[in-house]
N, C-alpha and C positions, 0 to 999 in steps of 0.2 A: 737871354739870348746871347750868343757869342758875337762880340763886336770885332775882337781882334785875337788872332792866334800867333804868338811869337815863338821863338826857339825855346824860351824858358816860361814865360808867363802867358796868361790869357786875360783878356778884359771882358767881362760880362756885364749885361745890363739885365736886371731883373725886377719884377714887382714883388715886394716883400710885405707880408702881413704880420703884424705884432700887436697883440691886444686889441684886435679888431680895427687897427688903423692900417691902411694901405699906402705905400709909398714906393717910388722907384729908386734903386740904388745901382750904381756902377762899382763893380769890385774887381781888383786884380787878384787872380788866382796864381799861386806860387807853390811848387812842390816842397818848400821848406829847406832849411839849411843847417849846417853845423858850423859852430864857432869853437875855436880852440885857443886856450890859454897855455902856450908851450913854455914850461919852466925849465931853462937851462940848468939852474941850481936854485937854491933857496930864494934868491933875490931877482935874478935876470930873467926876462921874458923876451921871447923872439916874436917881434911884430913884422908887418909888411908895410912898405910904403908903396902905395898903389894909386894909379890914376883913375879918377871917377869922373867920367864924362857928364853925368847928370848934374854934378856940381862945378864942373870944369876946374878941378884942382887935384893936387896930389894929397892923399890922406894917409895918416899913420893908423893902421888898423890891426886887429888881431887876425890871424889867418882864419878863413872861412871858405865855405863852398856849398853849392846847391846839390841837394840829394838828387841822385840819379833815380829813374823809375825803379821802385821796388827795393831801393837801398835803405838800409837803417842808418839813423844819425851817427851811431858809433863807427860804422864802416866808412861813412863819408868823412868823419873827423880823421880817422887814421889816414885816409888817402889824402886828404887836402893838406894836413899839416906837413906831411913828407913833400908833396908836390910843390907847396909854396915856400917852405923853409929849408928843405934839404935835411930834416931831422925826422926820424922814426920815434913815435911814442912807445916807451916800454910799457907804461901804464896810462890808461885813459879813466878818469873819473867824471861821471855826469854831475855837473853843478845845478842844472835846471833848465827850465824853457821859458820862452816868452814870445810874444807877438811883436812883430816888428813896427807895424803901423796899423792896428785893427780898425781904424776908421775907413780905410780904403783897400787894405791888403790883407790877405789871410795867411801870409807867411809866418810860419812858427819856427823859431830857431832854438836849437839845443846847444848848450855851453858845456864844453869839456875841459877839464884841467889835464893837460899832458905832462907826465913826468917820466924820469928815467930815459931821457932821449938819447938816441944812438944815431950816428951819422947815416944819412940815407942819400937820396938823389932828388934835386930840384927837377920838376917836369911841369913846366907852366903850359896852360892852354895858349893856343895861338893867339887869342884876344886879350891875354893878360899881360899887363905892364907893371911889374912890382919887383921890389928888392927887399931882402929880409934886413930888419933893423933891430938891434938888441938894446933894450932899456931895462933899468931896474924898475921895480914896482914903484919906488919914490919918484923916479924921474917921470914915469908914465902918469902917475897921479897929478904931478906938477903940470904936465902938458895938458891934462884935463882942465885943471883950474884956470890955466892961461888961455884956453881955447885952441891950443895947437893939435889936440886930439878932440874931435867933434863927432866921431862916429858912434851911434847909439849902441851897436853890439859890443863895441870895444869898451865903452864906459861901463856897461852892464856886465860884461864878462870880467872886468878887472874889479868891480865892487864885489862880485860873487866869489872870485878867487881870493881876494883879500879877506872876505869873511871866513872862508873855508880854512885858509892858512892860519888866521889868527885863532880860529877855534882849535885846530890841531896843536898850535903852540901852547895854548892855555891847557889843553888836556894833557899834554906832555909834561907840563909844569906841575900839574896836579897829581902826578904819579908819585 
C-alpha cells in the first residue's frame, strides 16, 4: 500500500512472501538515475559541489540526475552533464549499473563515461545548489581515501572509470 507519494519517490508498505515466509517491508520506489564521469582530458574530471539536505553538508559528487518518465539513462546522462557542468558530451560510454541501497530503495543507477566534451550551458533546477569543481583522478582518489568524498555513486563511478581507462591504456600498449 502507498504510504507517501512525493515529487520523485514513493514510500510503500507491502507484505512479501519469499520461500514460504511472509513479512512486511517498507520500500522507497525511485525512477532511477544516471551518473556521469565527465573527462575534460585524460586526467581531469568535472565534479559538482552540491548541498545535500539529508546529510546537512556540501558534498563533492559526480554529476547525476533522476530519469524523467519514459527517459532512457543515456538521454538523462546527456541532459544532466550539460545542465550541471556546462559541458556537452561528444561521446558517452556506459560503464555499468548498480543499486543505490537495495535494503530499502529500488533506485538503479547507470554510470557513463563522458568524453570529447564541448562547451554547453549550465541550466540548474530551481532546487539545485551546486558548482562545478575540476579534479584530477589522483586528487579525487585521495579525497576518497581521506573521507572528503563520501558519496557512494561518486566512489563507484570513479572506480569503474579508473578500471576502464586502465584497460584502454593497457590495450593501447599491447598493440
